[in-house]
N, C-alpha and C positions, 0 to 999 in steps of 0.2 A: 552209186555203189556198184562195184564189180559183180557181174553175174546176177543182177536183179532181174534180168530177162534170161530165159532158158537159153543156154549157149548153142543148142542145136535141137532141131525137131526130130532128128533121127539119131541112131547110134546110142552110145553110152552117155548117161547124164551124170555120172559120178566123176567130177572134175577136181583134180588137185591143183589149186591155184599156185602159180609161180610168182615169186617176188619180183615185180617189174621195177627196174631202176627209174628214178625220177629224171635224171639228165638224159637228153636225147641221144648223145653219142654213146653213153653207157647202155642205154635202152636198145639202140641199134645193135651193138655188139652182143648183148644178151639175147635178143631175138634171133639174130643170125646163128648163134651157137645152139640155141634150142631147136630151131627149125632144121639146122644141118644134122641134128642127131635123130630126128624122127617126127612123129605126128604131134602137133601142138594145136590146141584150140585157141584162136585169137579173136577177141571181141574188139571191134573198132568202129569209128564213125566214118562213113563214106563221104565223098565230096559233097553230096547233097544233104548231109547232116543226119541221115538215117543210120541207125545202129545195125551192125551185122555181125554174125559169128561165123567163122570159117574153121574147117579142119585143114591145117596147112602142113607142108613140109618143104624143105629144100634138099633133103637127103637124096643124093643121086641114085642110090639103089632103089629107093621107094618110087621115085619119079619114073625111073626106067621100067619098073614093074607095072605101074599103073598108067603111065603116060608114054611119051615118045622120046627117041634119041634127040630130036630137035629141041624138045623142052629141056632136057638135061643140059644140052649145050647152051641154051639161052640163059639158064640159071648160072652156069659157070661163067659165061661172058659178062653177066650182070655184075659180078663181084668186082670187076675192074672199073665199073662205071662210076663217075663222080657223084651220082645221085644215091649210091648205095647206102650212105649214112642217114638219109632222110626218107628214102622210099625203098621198101623191101619187096622184091619179086619172089613169089612163092607158087607152089603147085597146090591147087585146091582139090581135095578129095571128093567133095560133094558135087562140084560142077565139072570135074575132070579136065581142068586146064589151068594155065598160068593166070595169075592175078597179082595185084600189088596193093600195098597200103602205105600210108604215110606213118612214120614212126610215132610222131607226136599225137596221132589220132587213136592210138591203141589205148584202150581202157583197161584191159586185163588179158592175161593168157594163162593157160593151164594145160595139164596133160590128163588124159583119161585114166581112171583107176584100173581099168581092164584094157587089154590090147584091142585096138580098133579092128584088126583083121579077124578076130574071133566074132565080132558083131556083124560081119558081112554074111 
């Protein structure tokens, strides 16, 4: 079940669950759209099988505010990569850097009911 584990140990815990498409190509497009628009909580299984929850974005304005110009460029360059339909590169708020996940490992995603910046 989605969100049977708390999606984060910090910040807001009121998450509005987004309807994640079943097909990988549709799921990738959905995730890219959501991440390009702002902060999204994504719960997925890592390569070692453990479940993790991240507060993610691909929005260049947010990444520039919290990260570096090089990270903004890396996200932009990733869009043309052949792996972009199966592997999503994002900026992680809690770790403060770029990370990626495999689209088919995503269990659920959502947005916080309150703005993340208010919780900092």
